[in-house]
N, C-alpha and C positions, 0 to 999 in steps of 0.2 A: 534378327533385322525384319524378316518376314511377319512375325508374330506382332511386333510393334506396329508395322505398319496397317497389319489388320486391326489393331486395336483402336486406330485414329478414327475412323468411321463408327465404330461403336460409340466410342467415345463423342462424338458430335450427334449421335442419334440421341442417346440418353440425356446431352444437355439440351437437345430441341424437345424432346419429350417433357423434360422438367421444365422448360419455358413455356411450354402449351398447358401443362396442367397448373402453373401459377396463374397464367392469364385466365384459364378458366374459373379458377378460386376466385380471382379479383373479381370477375363478372357476375358471379352468383351471388358475392358478397355487397359489392357496389351497387346492385339491384334489388336488393333484399330479398332475393331468392332464398337464401340461407335460412334468414331469418323466418322467413314465412313456414320453411320443412321445419324450423324449429316451434313455430307455434302448433303445427300439425301435433309434434310430439308432446307438447304441453297438454293438449287436447287428449291425447292418446293416453297420457300418464292419468290425467284426472279420470277418463273411463275405465281404467282397470283399478285404479284404488276404490272406485265406487261399486266394482263389479259389475258394471253394464256394460253393454255390447259397443265396441268402437265403432261408431256409425260412419261411416263413408263421408256423408252429405256434411257432417261434423266438421270432419277433418278438413273438407274443401272450404268450408266457410272460415276456420281458422286461418287457413292458407291465403285467401284472396284478403281478409281483412287485415291481415299484417301486411301482407303485400302491397295494400293501397296506402296504410298510415303511413307506413315507411317511406314510399316512395313520394308521397305527399310531401313528407318532411324533408326529404333530400331537394325538392323543388322549392321549399323556402328556407334552406338553411346554405345558400349558395356563399354566404362570406366565409363562415366557418369550415365549410367543406372545401374552400378553395386551399386551404392550410393541411387540414385533418384527412381530407378525402381526394386529393387533386383529379384522380382517375375519374371521380364522380362529377365532380365541379366542371371537369372540360366538355360534359355533355350539355346540351340546353334545356332549359326548363321542361320543355314539352317531351321530352324521353323521358321524363318521370310523370310528369303530369297527366299524360293521355293512359298509360297504363295504369295509375292510379285509380282516375275515375272509371275507366273499363271495369278495374278489380272491383271496386267499389258497388257498382252496379250489379255485378255478377254475385257479389255476395249478400246484397240486401235481397235480389231476388230468391236465392237458395234459402236465406233465413225464412222470409215468408213462406217457404214451400214446406218449411220443417214446422213453424208455428209462431204464435204471437211472442212467446217469452222470447224465443230465439232472436227473432226481429228486432225485439226490444234490447236485447243484451248487446246486438252490434250497433243498432243506432244510438246507445249511450256511447259505445267505444268510439265510433267516427266523431260524435259532438266532442267529446273529450279531446280528440287528435287535433282538431279546428282550433279549441282553446288553447292547446298546447303549443301549436306551431304557428298560429297567426296572432298577429298585434290587432285585436277587434277594437281597441279605443287607444288614441293617440297618446293619453295620459297614463295609461295601465300597460305595463310591460307583459310580453307573452309569458305564459306559465313557467316556458322553460328557462327562460332569463332569472327567475327568483331562485336565491341560492337554497340549495336542498330541494326545492320543489320539482326539480326537474327528474332526479332519480326516483323519487317518492312516486309521482305520478306515473312513469313508466312502469315500475315495480307493481303499482297498483293496477294499471290498465291490463296488465298482463297476467296478473292473479285473477282479476275480475272476469276476462275473458276465458282464460283457461280452465276456472273452476265453473264457470256458470254455463258454458257452452253446452257442454255434456249434460248437465242436469236440467238445462231448460227443453232437452228433448226426451228425457227418460226421468223415471220417479227414483229419487237420490236421497237418503237419510240427510237433513240438515246439518247435523253434527259432522259428518264425513265432506259436506261441503266447505263449512268454516274449517277445519282442519286442513283441508286442501290448498285453499285459499291461503292459509297461513305459510303453509310450506313451499309454495310458488312465489309468495311476496317476498320472503326471506331471501330465497335463491337468485330471484331477479333483482333485488335491491343490491345485492353483492356485485352480480354480473355488472348492471348499469354503471356503478360507481368506478369499477375497474376500468370500464370502457371510457369514463370520462379520465380517467389517468392518462389515457392515449391521446385525447383531445383536447390536453391543456393549453397549448400554444394556439390552435384555433380557437378554443373558447373564450380566451383571453383577449386575441384580437378583436372579437365580434362581440364581445362586453357580456357574453354568457357567464354567470357565475354558477360554478360547480364546487362541491366539497374538496375536491383535491385542489382546487385554486386556493380556496378559502383556508382550509385547515392545514394543508400541506401533505405531503405524501406519507410521513412518519403518524401524523395523528390520524389520518385517513386510514390508513393499515389497521392502526389500533383499533376504529371503529368498527371495521369490517370483520374484523376476528371476534369482537363483540355481537354483532348481527348475525354473523354465521353460528355463533354459540348458540343462540336461541332456538336452533334445532336440536340441542341436547335434552331439555325440558318437553320440546316438543315431542321426541321420539322415546322418552320416557313415560308419558302421558298414554301415547298409542300402546305402548307394550302393556301399561298398567289396566286400560280399557278393553285390552284384546283386539284392537283396532289394526288393520292391515298388516298382520302379523305375517303373512305368506310374503311381502313385499318388503319385509323390515332391512333385509341386506341390500338391497337396492336404495333403500331411506337412506340407509348408514353411508352406502357409498356415496350419496349425493352431498352429504355432511362432510366427509373426508376429502373430495373433490373440491369442495369450496373452500377449505383452510389450503389445499394444493394451490390453487389458482390466485389464492391471495397472497401466498408468500412467493410465487413467481411474477405475477404481473404488477402488485402494488407498488413497486418501485420504479416504475415508469420504463422509458426506453427500449419496448420492446415492438419489433413490427407491428403496424395494425392488422394485417393480415392473420398473423398466428393470434394475437389476441381475440380476433372475431371467431376464429374456427375453433379456438380451445375454450372460450369464455361464453360466448352465444351456443356453441354446440354442445353444450354440457347435457343437454335433454336426449341426445340421439342415444350414448351411451347407456343413460340412465333409465330409458325405456326398454332397449334391448335387453338389458339385465332383468328388469320387469316381465319380460316375456320369456326369458329362460327358467324363470322361478317356477 
């Protein structure tokens, strides 16, 4: 009896610790901090593939740019977030807009301190994010409301920033830039569509057309498997050309991880927090593995 009585406070402590951890994870995902950290990982990933120094200012720029863009998107997506992310929608627009503007200003200042090319990359990213999130003309829908365009643009933006930011500060072989851009684009296209699977209910309610809505889950899964399989010829080409050989185990891990998250999350009915941590967080173990090689 004494042992059982002693276990009760321990169980309460574990339950409380679990609740605190979940609240913390929800906070860093709903405020885009987690995405911003992953943007740093993408910039580090590119730097390692290029064989250049992982520049701290570039990592900070990647963090601020992503934090700004996604919080701006949170401020403009009140309708769909009221269903997809109620914890985010419950906060006022100012909660997202003020940090977004502050981060954008810091990002532009840091970019200018690095150089003109870095500033141009970031300015292009910000302009694309405005066109993506804001309805600029009454007769023209937001880019994110066009079927298939949303996922393509998100993947393109991540690949553009992730591949070009490190290359804007240091000299890099153009062939490596193209290959790195392609790898990031494929990974992010898969990840973005998988996140859309979780957002079907909210996207339908707000009139946003996504691939899971138009194609259905089965066809979306098949499409993602095809997209992820594009890494096979990518890997074969790199091996044939003798490129990125020291990081090939990590790059192959990315391919396998892609198949795994497609298999687990393309069927829907998964908690958003789990999806965001597993899908968006892919770059953390990928870069960690590269560091170990």
